[in-house]
VMD Tcl script that builds the backbone (N, CA, C; Angstrom):
set m [mol new atoms 468]
animate dup $m
set s [atomselect $m all]
$s set {name element resname resid chain x y z} {
  {N N UNK 1 A 10.541 -24.426 -7.960}
  {CA C UNK 1 A 9.259 -24.525 -8.598}
  {C C UNK 1 A 9.434 -24.838 -10.091}
  {N N UNK 2 A 10.366 -24.150 -10.719}
  {CA C UNK 2 A 10.588 -24.358 -12.145}
  {C C UNK 2 A 11.045 -25.786 -12.417}
  {N N UNK 3 A 11.952 -26.298 -11.570}
  {CA C UNK 3 A 12.433 -27.673 -11.748}
  {C C UNK 3 A 11.289 -28.658 -11.545}
  {N N UNK 4 A 10.459 -28.416 -10.539}
  {CA C UNK 4 A 9.332 -29.308 -10.277}
  {C C UNK 4 A 8.366 -29.326 -11.453}
  {N N UNK 5 A 8.034 -28.160 -11.968}
  {CA C UNK 5 A 7.138 -28.089 -13.131}
  {C C UNK 5 A 7.794 -28.763 -14.336}
  {N N UNK 6 A 9.095 -28.516 -14.528}
  {CA C UNK 6 A 9.811 -29.142 -15.639}
  {C C UNK 6 A 9.818 -30.659 -15.529}
  {N N UNK 7 A 10.045 -31.183 -14.330}
  {CA C UNK 7 A 10.026 -32.633 -14.137}
  {C C UNK 7 A 8.635 -33.205 -14.388}
  {N N UNK 8 A 7.618 -32.510 -13.910}
  {CA C UNK 8 A 6.249 -32.984 -14.105}
  {C C UNK 8 A 5.898 -33.053 -15.585}
  {N N UNK 9 A 6.251 -32.011 -16.315}
  {CA C UNK 9 A 5.991 -32.003 -17.759}
  {C C UNK 9 A 6.881 -33.030 -18.463}
  {N N UNK 10 A 8.144 -33.125 -18.042}
  {CA C UNK 10 A 9.084 -34.045 -18.671}
  {C C UNK 10 A 8.708 -35.506 -18.491}
  {N N UNK 11 A 8.130 -35.853 -17.365}
  {CA C UNK 11 A 7.739 -37.242 -17.142}
  {C C UNK 11 A 6.584 -37.656 -18.040}
  {N N UNK 12 A 5.743 -36.707 -18.371}
  {CA C UNK 12 A 4.659 -36.996 -19.316}
  {C C UNK 12 A 3.458 -37.683 -18.701}
  {N N UNK 13 A 3.662 -38.722 -17.934}
  {CA C UNK 13 A 2.530 -39.411 -17.316}
  {C C UNK 13 A 2.839 -39.706 -15.857}
  {N N UNK 14 A 1.805 -39.864 -15.081}
  {CA C UNK 14 A 1.972 -40.008 -13.640}
  {C C UNK 14 A 2.667 -41.310 -13.259}
  {N N UNK 15 A 2.594 -42.325 -14.108}
  {CA C UNK 15 A 3.282 -43.592 -13.803}
  {C C UNK 15 A 4.790 -43.391 -13.690}
  {N N UNK 16 A 5.345 -42.577 -14.592}
  {CA C UNK 16 A 6.784 -42.304 -14.552}
  {C C UNK 16 A 7.151 -41.496 -13.318}
  {N N UNK 17 A 6.287 -40.558 -12.953}
  {CA C UNK 17 A 6.523 -39.757 -11.749}
  {C C UNK 17 A 6.461 -40.649 -10.511}
  {N N UNK 18 A 5.540 -41.602 -10.516}
  {CA C UNK 18 A 5.424 -42.541 -9.393}
  {C C UNK 18 A 6.672 -43.416 -9.289}
  {N N UNK 19 A 7.263 -43.774 -10.415}
  {CA C UNK 19 A 8.491 -44.584 -10.398}
  {C C UNK 19 A 9.621 -43.811 -9.741}
  {N N UNK 20 A 9.737 -42.535 -10.098}
  {CA C UNK 20 A 10.775 -41.698 -9.496}
  {C C UNK 20 A 10.529 -41.542 -7.998}
  {N N UNK 21 A 9.286 -41.352 -7.626}
  {CA C UNK 21 A 8.944 -41.191 -6.221}
  {C C UNK 21 A 9.264 -42.465 -5.446}
  {N N UNK 22 A 8.932 -43.632 -6.017}
  {CA C UNK 22 A 9.190 -44.907 -5.342}
  {C C UNK 22 A 10.668 -45.136 -5.091}
  {N N UNK 23 A 11.510 -44.848 -6.080}
  {CA C UNK 23 A 12.968 -44.993 -5.910}
  {C C UNK 23 A 13.460 -44.042 -4.826}
  {N N UNK 24 A 13.011 -42.785 -4.880}
  {CA C UNK 24 A 13.468 -41.783 -3.914}
  {C C UNK 24 A 13.084 -42.172 -2.493}
  {N N UNK 25 A 11.848 -42.595 -2.302}
  {CA C UNK 25 A 11.381 -42.939 -0.950}
  {C C UNK 25 A 12.089 -44.184 -0.427}
  {N N UNK 26 A 12.197 -45.217 -1.252}
  {CA C UNK 26 A 12.822 -46.453 -0.768}
  {C C UNK 26 A 14.306 -46.259 -0.481}
  {N N UNK 27 A 14.989 -45.459 -1.287}
  {CA C UNK 27 A 16.403 -45.184 -1.027}
  {C C UNK 27 A 16.568 -44.331 0.236}
  {N N UNK 28 A 15.641 -43.399 0.449}
  {CA C UNK 28 A 15.677 -42.591 1.675}
  {C C UNK 28 A 15.473 -43.466 2.903}
  {N N UNK 29 A 14.567 -44.407 2.812}
  {CA C UNK 29 A 14.339 -45.329 3.932}
  {C C UNK 29 A 15.580 -46.164 4.207}
  {N N UNK 30 A 16.247 -46.626 3.157}
  {CA C UNK 30 A 17.463 -47.423 3.312}
  {C C UNK 30 A 18.568 -46.598 3.980}
  {N N UNK 31 A 18.719 -45.359 3.554}
  {CA C UNK 31 A 19.746 -44.494 4.147}
  {C C UNK 31 A 19.409 -44.151 5.597}
  {N N UNK 32 A 18.133 -44.002 5.896}
  {CA C UNK 32 A 17.720 -43.722 7.273}
  {C C UNK 32 A 18.069 -44.897 8.178}
  {N N UNK 33 A 17.929 -46.111 7.673}
  {CA C UNK 33 A 18.313 -47.294 8.458}
  {C C UNK 33 A 19.805 -47.290 8.755}
  {N N UNK 34 A 20.599 -46.887 7.769}
  {CA C UNK 34 A 22.048 -46.810 7.985}
  {C C UNK 34 A 22.374 -45.745 9.032}
  {N N UNK 35 A 21.708 -44.603 8.958}
  {CA C UNK 35 A 21.936 -43.543 9.942}
  {C C UNK 35 A 21.457 -43.950 11.328}
  {N N UNK 36 A 20.370 -44.745 11.386}
  {CA C UNK 36 A 19.905 -45.256 12.674}
  {C C UNK 36 A 20.974 -46.138 13.305}
  {N N UNK 37 A 21.592 -47.008 12.508}
  {CA C UNK 37 A 22.662 -47.864 13.024}
  {C C UNK 37 A 23.807 -47.022 13.592}
  {N N UNK 38 A 24.206 -45.984 12.872}
  {CA C UNK 38 A 25.285 -45.099 13.339}
  {C C UNK 38 A 24.883 -44.416 14.636}
  {N N UNK 39 A 23.639 -43.935 14.706}
  {CA C UNK 39 A 23.169 -43.269 15.930}
  {C C UNK 39 A 23.140 -44.233 17.105}
  {N N UNK 40 A 22.682 -45.446 16.865}
  {CA C UNK 40 A 22.628 -46.428 17.954}
  {C C UNK 40 A 24.022 -46.730 18.494}
  {N N UNK 41 A 25.008 -46.800 17.609}
  {CA C UNK 41 A 26.374 -47.120 18.037}
  {C C UNK 41 A 27.087 -45.919 18.658}
  {N N UNK 42 A 27.064 -44.795 17.960}
  {CA C UNK 42 A 27.916 -43.676 18.364}
  {C C UNK 42 A 27.256 -42.705 19.339}
  {N N UNK 43 A 25.949 -42.532 19.260}
  {CA C UNK 43 A 25.288 -41.569 20.141}
  {C C UNK 43 A 24.715 -42.260 21.368}
  {N N UNK 44 A 23.994 -43.347 21.141}
  {CA C UNK 44 A 23.341 -44.028 22.249}
  {C C UNK 44 A 24.214 -45.078 22.901}
  {N N UNK 45 A 25.345 -45.418 22.290}
  {CA C UNK 45 A 26.291 -46.354 22.877}
  {C C UNK 45 A 25.830 -47.804 22.917}
  {N N UNK 46 A 24.977 -48.211 21.997}
  {CA C UNK 46 A 24.502 -49.583 21.957}
  {C C UNK 46 A 25.633 -50.529 21.545}
  {N N UNK 47 A 25.516 -51.765 21.945}
  {CA C UNK 47 A 26.506 -52.760 21.534}
  {C C UNK 47 A 26.329 -53.052 20.044}
  {N N UNK 48 A 27.364 -53.619 19.454}
  {CA C UNK 48 A 27.317 -53.952 18.025}
  {C C UNK 48 A 26.201 -54.958 17.736}
  {N N UNK 49 A 26.027 -55.918 18.634}
  {CA C UNK 49 A 24.998 -56.940 18.439}
  {C C UNK 49 A 23.597 -56.331 18.481}
  {N N UNK 50 A 23.324 -55.497 19.482}
  {CA C UNK 50 A 21.996 -54.891 19.608}
  {C C UNK 50 A 21.707 -53.952 18.440}
  {N N UNK 51 A 22.660 -53.061 18.136}
  {CA C UNK 51 A 22.462 -52.112 17.039}
  {C C UNK 51 A 22.354 -52.848 15.714}
  {N N UNK 52 A 23.198 -53.854 15.514}
  {CA C UNK 52 A 23.165 -54.620 14.271}
  {C C UNK 52 A 21.860 -55.377 14.094}
  {N N UNK 53 A 21.321 -55.912 15.174}
  {CA C UNK 53 A 20.058 -56.663 15.096}
  {C C UNK 53 A 18.902 -55.760 14.692}
  {N N UNK 54 A 18.796 -54.622 15.358}
  {CA C UNK 54 A 17.715 -53.685 15.033}
  {C C UNK 54 A 17.883 -53.147 13.615}
  {N N UNK 55 A 19.098 -52.736 13.277}
  {CA C UNK 55 A 19.352 -52.179 11.948}
  {C C UNK 55 A 19.141 -53.226 10.869}
  {N N UNK 56 A 19.535 -54.469 11.118}
  {CA C UNK 56 A 19.362 -55.535 10.132}
  {C C UNK 56 A 17.878 -55.759 9.823}
  {N N UNK 57 A 17.040 -55.691 10.854}
  {CA C UNK 57 A 15.598 -55.829 10.648}
  {C C UNK 57 A 15.101 -54.778 9.658}
  {N N UNK 58 A 15.487 -53.526 9.891}
  {CA C UNK 58 A 15.050 -52.452 8.991}
  {C C UNK 58 A 15.720 -52.543 7.623}
  {N N UNK 59 A 16.995 -52.929 7.592}
  {CA C UNK 59 A 17.711 -53.074 6.319}
  {C C UNK 59 A 17.031 -54.113 5.422}
  {N N UNK 60 A 16.599 -55.207 6.001}
  {CA C UNK 60 A 15.957 -56.263 5.211}
  {C C UNK 60 A 14.665 -55.743 4.584}
  {N N UNK 61 A 13.852 -55.082 5.384}
  {CA C UNK 61 A 12.579 -54.553 4.865}
  {C C UNK 61 A 12.831 -53.445 3.839}
  {N N UNK 62 A 13.673 -52.480 4.196}
  {CA C UNK 62 A 13.946 -51.358 3.289}
  {C C UNK 62 A 14.677 -51.814 2.034}
  {N N UNK 63 A 15.572 -52.782 2.185}
  {CA C UNK 63 A 16.284 -53.321 1.031}
  {C C UNK 63 A 15.336 -54.012 0.064}
  {N N UNK 64 A 14.346 -54.721 0.594}
  {CA C UNK 64 A 13.357 -55.394 -0.264}
  {C C UNK 64 A 12.551 -54.362 -1.055}
  {N N UNK 65 A 12.146 -53.278 -0.388}
  {CA C UNK 65 A 11.429 -52.210 -1.092}
  {C C UNK 65 A 12.301 -51.595 -2.185}
  {N N UNK 66 A 13.562 -51.334 -1.846}
  {CA C UNK 66 A 14.459 -50.716 -2.822}
  {C C UNK 66 A 14.702 -51.638 -4.016}
  {N N UNK 67 A 14.957 -52.916 -3.753}
  {CA C UNK 67 A 15.183 -53.869 -4.845}
  {C C UNK 67 A 13.944 -53.987 -5.737}
  {N N UNK 68 A 12.763 -53.954 -5.135}
  {CA C UNK 68 A 11.531 -54.021 -5.929}
  {C C UNK 68 A 11.388 -52.786 -6.812}
  {N N UNK 69 A 11.845 -51.649 -6.321}
  {CA C UNK 69 A 11.725 -50.400 -7.091}
  {C C UNK 69 A 12.808 -50.261 -8.159}
  {N N UNK 70 A 13.866 -51.044 -8.082}
  {CA C UNK 70 A 14.927 -50.940 -9.084}
  {C C UNK 70 A 14.423 -51.255 -10.495}
  {N N UNK 71 A 13.347 -52.007 -10.586}
  {CA C UNK 71 A 12.781 -52.306 -11.907}
  {C C UNK 71 A 12.186 -51.059 -12.557}
  {N N UNK 72 A 11.989 -50.010 -11.789}
  {CA C UNK 72 A 11.368 -48.788 -12.297}
  {C C UNK 72 A 12.389 -47.732 -12.732}
  {N N UNK 73 A 13.678 -48.070 -12.740}
  {CA C UNK 73 A 14.704 -47.080 -13.098}
  {C C UNK 73 A 14.478 -46.538 -14.506}
  {N N UNK 74 A 14.209 -47.398 -15.455}
  {CA C UNK 74 A 14.032 -46.946 -16.843}
  {C C UNK 74 A 12.759 -46.126 -17.018}
  {N N UNK 75 A 11.780 -46.293 -16.125}
  {CA C UNK 75 A 10.513 -45.577 -16.250}
  {C C UNK 75 A 10.501 -44.223 -15.564}
  {N N UNK 76 A 11.639 -43.738 -15.130}
  {CA C UNK 76 A 11.700 -42.431 -14.481}
  {C C UNK 76 A 12.432 -42.471 -13.154}
  {N N UNK 77 A 12.749 -43.657 -12.668}
  {CA C UNK 77 A 13.470 -43.789 -11.408}
  {C C UNK 77 A 14.904 -43.288 -11.486}
  {N N UNK 78 A 15.403 -43.079 -12.695}
  {CA C UNK 78 A 16.766 -42.560 -12.868}
  {C C UNK 78 A 16.880 -41.105 -12.414}
  {N N UNK 79 A 15.785 -40.368 -12.394}
  {CA C UNK 79 A 15.843 -38.940 -12.047}
  {C C UNK 79 A 16.317 -38.722 -10.611}
  {N N UNK 80 A 15.700 -39.350 -9.602}
  {CA C UNK 80 A 16.220 -39.123 -8.247}
  {C C UNK 80 A 17.638 -39.655 -8.069}
  {N N UNK 81 A 17.977 -40.725 -8.798}
  {CA C UNK 81 A 19.348 -41.242 -8.705}
  {C C UNK 81 A 20.341 -40.238 -9.284}
  {N N UNK 82 A 20.003 -39.625 -10.406}
  {CA C UNK 82 A 20.881 -38.618 -11.015}
  {C C UNK 82 A 20.983 -37.374 -10.119}
  {N N UNK 83 A 19.869 -36.965 -9.522}
  {CA C UNK 83 A 19.903 -35.827 -8.604}
  {C C UNK 83 A 20.764 -36.143 -7.378}
  {N N UNK 84 A 20.631 -37.349 -6.863}
  {CA C UNK 84 A 21.433 -37.751 -5.702}
  {C C UNK 84 A 22.920 -37.768 -6.046}
  {N N UNK 85 A 23.257 -38.288 -7.213}
  {CA C UNK 85 A 24.654 -38.312 -7.636}
  {C C UNK 85 A 25.186 -36.894 -7.804}
  {N N UNK 86 A 24.371 -36.002 -8.352}
  {CA C UNK 86 A 24.787 -34.606 -8.535}
  {C C UNK 86 A 25.033 -33.911 -7.196}
  {N N UNK 87 A 24.099 -34.080 -6.269}
  {CA C UNK 87 A 24.251 -33.454 -4.950}
  {C C UNK 87 A 25.467 -34.035 -4.234}
  {N N UNK 88 A 25.655 -35.354 -4.319}
  {CA C UNK 88 A 26.822 -35.973 -3.705}
  {C C UNK 88 A 28.102 -35.423 -4.320}
  {N N UNK 89 A 28.121 -35.250 -5.633}
  {CA C UNK 89 A 29.296 -34.693 -6.305}
  {C C UNK 89 A 29.643 -33.299 -5.803}
  {N N UNK 90 A 28.622 -32.471 -5.618}
  {CA C UNK 90 A 28.853 -31.120 -5.102}
  {C C UNK 90 A 29.386 -31.187 -3.668}
  {N N UNK 91 A 28.765 -32.024 -2.841}
  {CA C UNK 91 A 29.213 -32.128 -1.447}
  {C C UNK 91 A 30.623 -32.695 -1.355}
  {N N UNK 92 A 30.965 -33.675 -2.187}
  {CA C UNK 92 A 32.302 -34.263 -2.192}
  {C C UNK 92 A 33.339 -33.233 -2.617}
  {N N UNK 93 A 33.009 -32.472 -3.668}
  {CA C UNK 93 A 33.917 -31.425 -4.128}
  {C C UNK 93 A 34.116 -30.371 -3.046}
  {N N UNK 94 A 33.037 -29.970 -2.383}
  {CA C UNK 94 A 33.116 -28.984 -1.306}
  {C C UNK 94 A 33.997 -29.513 -0.169}
  {N N UNK 95 A 33.794 -30.753 0.202}
  {CA C UNK 95 A 34.584 -31.356 1.288}
  {C C UNK 95 A 36.062 -31.396 0.940}
  {N N UNK 96 A 36.379 -31.833 -0.278}
  {CA C UNK 96 A 37.780 -31.899 -0.703}
  {C C UNK 96 A 38.405 -30.505 -0.725}
  {N N UNK 97 A 37.647 -29.511 -1.194}
  {CA C UNK 97 A 38.157 -28.138 -1.221}
  {C C UNK 97 A 38.398 -27.603 0.179}
  {N N UNK 98 A 37.452 -27.846 1.089}
  {CA C UNK 98 A 37.609 -27.383 2.471}
  {C C UNK 98 A 38.805 -28.057 3.138}
  {N N UNK 99 A 39.015 -29.345 2.857}
  {CA C UNK 99 A 40.162 -30.053 3.422}
  {C C UNK 99 A 41.472 -29.486 2.870}
  {N N UNK 100 A 41.502 -29.176 1.575}
  {CA C UNK 100 A 42.711 -28.606 0.969}
  {C C UNK 100 A 43.015 -27.224 1.548}
  {N N UNK 101 A 41.978 -26.420 1.753}
  {CA C UNK 101 A 42.178 -25.096 2.347}
  {C C UNK 101 A 42.699 -25.231 3.771}
  {N N UNK 102 A 42.170 -26.186 4.518}
  {CA C UNK 102 A 42.602 -26.396 5.898}
  {C C UNK 102 A 44.072 -26.809 5.958}
  {N N UNK 103 A 44.476 -27.696 5.054}
  {CA C UNK 103 A 45.883 -28.133 5.022}
  {C C UNK 103 A 46.783 -26.944 4.703}
  {N N UNK 104 A 46.407 -26.167 3.701}
  {CA C UNK 104 A 47.221 -25.002 3.329}
  {C C UNK 104 A 47.295 -23.994 4.473}
  {N N UNK 105 A 46.171 -23.782 5.156}
  {CA C UNK 105 A 46.145 -22.824 6.253}
  {C C UNK 105 A 47.078 -23.272 7.375}
  {N N UNK 106 A 47.042 -24.550 7.722}
  {CA C UNK 106 A 47.898 -25.035 8.806}
  {C C UNK 106 A 49.374 -25.031 8.427}
  {N N UNK 107 A 49.673 -25.157 7.130}
  {CA C UNK 107 A 51.066 -25.067 6.690}
  {C C UNK 107 A 51.611 -23.651 6.841}
  {N N UNK 108 A 50.731 -22.652 6.747}
  {CA C UNK 108 A 51.169 -21.256 6.755}
  {C C UNK 108 A 51.111 -20.602 8.130}
  {N N UNK 109 A 50.721 -21.345 9.165}
  {CA C UNK 109 A 50.643 -20.750 10.500}
  {C C UNK 109 A 52.024 -20.333 10.999}
  {N N UNK 110 A 52.053 -19.245 11.735}
  {CA C UNK 110 A 53.294 -18.741 12.317}
  {C C UNK 110 A 53.139 -18.786 13.838}
  {N N UNK 111 A 54.069 -19.411 14.545}
  {CA C UNK 111 A 53.974 -19.450 16.012}
  {C C UNK 111 A 53.917 -18.039 16.592}
  {N N UNK 112 A 53.201 -17.894 17.696}
  {CA C UNK 112 A 52.994 -16.586 18.325}
  {C C UNK 112 A 54.327 -15.915 18.645}
  {N N UNK 113 A 55.271 -16.655 19.196}
  {CA C UNK 113 A 56.567 -16.066 19.568}
  {C C UNK 113 A 57.265 -15.491 18.333}
  {N N UNK 114 A 57.249 -16.240 17.238}
  {CA C UNK 114 A 57.873 -15.759 16.003}
  {C C UNK 114 A 57.133 -14.540 15.457}
  {N N UNK 115 A 55.823 -14.555 15.532}
  {CA C UNK 115 A 55.018 -13.422 15.075}
  {C C UNK 115 A 55.362 -12.161 15.864}
  {N N UNK 116 A 55.431 -12.302 17.182}
  {CA C UNK 116 A 55.750 -11.151 18.037}
  {C C UNK 116 A 57.167 -10.645 17.755}
  {N N UNK 117 A 58.107 -11.563 17.487}
  {CA C UNK 117 A 59.479 -11.159 17.159}
  {C C UNK 117 A 59.510 -10.384 15.847}
  {N N UNK 118 A 58.746 -10.808 14.870}
  {CA C UNK 118 A 58.685 -10.085 13.588}
  {C C UNK 118 A 58.119 -8.675 13.768}
  {N N UNK 119 A 57.092 -8.575 14.597}
  {CA C UNK 119 A 56.502 -7.256 14.843}
  {C C UNK 119 A 57.533 -6.333 15.487}
  {N N UNK 120 A 58.252 -6.842 16.485}
  {CA C UNK 120 A 59.269 -6.035 17.157}
  {C C UNK 120 A 60.394 -5.669 16.195}
  {N N UNK 121 A 60.804 -6.624 15.362}
  {CA C UNK 121 A 61.903 -6.407 14.416}
  {C C UNK 121 A 61.543 -5.344 13.369}
  {N N UNK 122 A 60.340 -5.377 12.884}
  {CA C UNK 122 A 59.926 -4.436 11.831}
  {C C UNK 122 A 59.383 -3.133 12.401}
  {N N UNK 123 A 59.308 -3.046 13.732}
  {CA C UNK 123 A 58.807 -1.850 14.417}
  {C C UNK 123 A 57.412 -1.458 13.928}
  {N N UNK 124 A 56.552 -2.429 13.896}
  {CA C UNK 124 A 55.166 -2.187 13.496}
  {C C UNK 124 A 54.476 -1.417 14.619}
  {N N UNK 125 A 53.846 -0.283 14.294}
  {CA C UNK 125 A 53.140 0.482 15.334}
  {C C UNK 125 A 52.003 -0.345 15.926}
  {N N UNK 126 A 51.894 -0.276 17.244}
  {CA C UNK 126 A 50.843 -1.022 17.931}
  {C C UNK 126 A 49.979 -0.069 18.727}
  {N N UNK 127 A 48.709 -0.416 18.791}
  {CA C UNK 127 A 47.736 0.379 19.523}
  {C C UNK 127 A 47.326 -0.422 20.749}
  {N N UNK 128 A 47.213 0.230 21.897}
  {CA C UNK 128 A 46.805 -0.524 23.086}
  {C C UNK 128 A 45.393 -1.098 22.924}
  {N N UNK 129 A 45.175 -2.221 23.523}
  {CA C UNK 129 A 43.857 -2.851 23.468}
  {C C UNK 129 A 43.943 -4.253 22.901}
  {N N UNK 130 A 42.804 -4.794 22.643}
  {CA C UNK 130 A 42.711 -6.159 22.144}
  {C C UNK 130 A 42.050 -6.154 20.773}
  {N N UNK 131 A 42.579 -6.943 19.870}
  {CA C UNK 131 A 41.985 -7.088 18.544}
  {C C UNK 131 A 41.552 -8.544 18.360}
  {N N UNK 132 A 40.495 -8.735 17.610}
  {CA C UNK 132 A 39.993 -10.070 17.343}
  {C C UNK 132 A 40.048 -10.290 15.839}
  {N N UNK 133 A 40.689 -11.386 15.433}
  {CA C UNK 133 A 40.776 -11.754 14.027}
  {C C UNK 133 A 40.064 -13.091 13.861}
  {N N UNK 134 A 39.025 -13.109 13.061}
  {CA C UNK 134 A 38.291 -14.352 12.837}
  {C C UNK 134 A 39.083 -15.239 11.882}
  {N N UNK 135 A 39.337 -16.452 12.334}
  {CA C UNK 135 A 40.095 -17.407 11.541}
  {C C UNK 135 A 39.714 -18.812 11.955}
  {N N UNK 136 A 39.992 -19.770 11.098}
  {CA C UNK 136 A 39.753 -21.170 11.445}
  {C C UNK 136 A 40.912 -21.754 12.242}
  {N N UNK 137 A 42.011 -21.031 12.307}
  {CA C UNK 137 A 43.189 -21.538 13.007}
  {C C UNK 137 A 42.882 -21.693 14.493}
  {N N UNK 138 A 43.264 -22.837 15.045}
  {CA C UNK 138 A 43.041 -23.094 16.461}
  {C C UNK 138 A 44.262 -22.749 17.299}
  {N N UNK 139 A 45.374 -22.512 16.640}
  {CA C UNK 139 A 46.598 -22.165 17.355}
  {C C UNK 139 A 47.387 -21.206 16.478}
  {N N UNK 140 A 48.376 -20.577 17.053}
  {CA C UNK 140 A 49.289 -19.689 16.341}
  {C C UNK 140 A 48.537 -18.555 15.632}
  {N N UNK 141 A 49.183 -17.947 14.658}
  {CA C UNK 141 A 48.588 -16.794 13.975}
  {C C UNK 141 A 47.905 -17.226 12.692}
  {N N UNK 142 A 46.985 -16.420 12.199}
  {CA C UNK 142 A 46.333 -16.751 10.932}
  {C C UNK 142 A 47.344 -16.813 9.790}
  {N N UNK 143 A 46.933 -17.445 8.705}
  {CA C UNK 143 A 47.807 -17.582 7.549}
  {C C UNK 143 A 48.134 -16.220 6.954}
  {N N UNK 144 A 49.235 -16.144 6.253}
  {CA C UNK 144 A 49.675 -14.902 5.630}
  {C C UNK 144 A 51.119 -14.657 6.005}
  {N N UNK 145 A 51.572 -13.453 5.730}
  {CA C UNK 145 A 52.970 -13.155 6.050}
  {C C UNK 145 A 53.154 -12.793 7.519}
  {N N UNK 146 A 52.058 -12.774 8.268}
  {CA C UNK 146 A 52.158 -12.504 9.693}
  {C C UNK 146 A 52.195 -11.030 10.022}
  {N N UNK 147 A 52.300 -10.205 9.034}
  {CA C UNK 147 A 52.349 -8.762 9.298}
  {C C UNK 147 A 51.332 -8.028 8.444}
  {N N UNK 148 A 50.167 -8.625 8.303}
  {CA C UNK 148 A 49.121 -8.029 7.485}
  {C C UNK 148 A 48.652 -6.692 8.081}
  {N N UNK 149 A 48.862 -6.526 9.370}
  {CA C UNK 149 A 48.414 -5.295 10.007}
  {C C UNK 149 A 49.501 -4.233 10.001}
  {N N UNK 150 A 50.570 -4.463 9.273}
  {CA C UNK 150 A 51.685 -3.517 9.234}
  {C C UNK 150 A 51.240 -2.194 8.633}
  {N N UNK 151 A 51.686 -1.112 9.222}
  {CA C UNK 151 A 51.314 0.219 8.754}
  {C C UNK 151 A 51.879 0.459 7.351}
  {N N UNK 152 A 51.077 1.084 6.513}
  {CA C UNK 152 A 51.499 1.390 5.159}
  {C C UNK 152 A 52.332 2.660 5.164}
  {N N UNK 153 A 53.402 2.735 4.342}
  {CA C UNK 153 A 54.218 3.934 4.280}
  {C C UNK 153 A 53.381 5.143 3.855}
  {N N UNK 154 A 53.577 6.222 4.541}
  {CA C UNK 154 A 52.882 7.464 4.192}
  {C C UNK 154 A 51.524 7.582 4.829}
  {N N UNK 155 A 51.083 6.572 5.547}
  {CA C UNK 155 A 49.783 6.632 6.213}
  {C C UNK 155 A 50.030 6.690 7.713}
  {N N UNK 156 A 49.482 7.689 8.334}
  {CA C UNK 156 A 49.714 7.865 9.770}
  {C C UNK 156 A 48.651 7.163 10.567}
}
mol reanalyze $m
mol bondsrecalc $m
mol representation Tube
mol addrep $m
């Protein structure tokens, strides 16, 4: 709400707000056409020719709207573009971080046989039953030294 009120006051006049709205809507329509093409190919299994023909029809119309609105960038159309770049930057950073964490996690996995051998070697007390450890690992043991559940000295 605060950002919306700030943008409304910052634009000063409704013409500038309309310019921002026009850029946002036309760019959204263009991106929707791209997503439609992906859906036609990957989800619905359409041929490249059929999906390309339908998507090209929408791309031409949406592209014309977007190109017409590009003249409004200086009048306030820069705001949705800056917001889009900011959101993309956050999502890109998040994706890169998640990928880095995944790589590190898979590097630190310990095969089950080795994990069980370490437990036997260190004589870690075990309790009958089943334990569940939430992890992103699809195989082997979660990251760490493999003996995170080891009993602490002096604690029974």
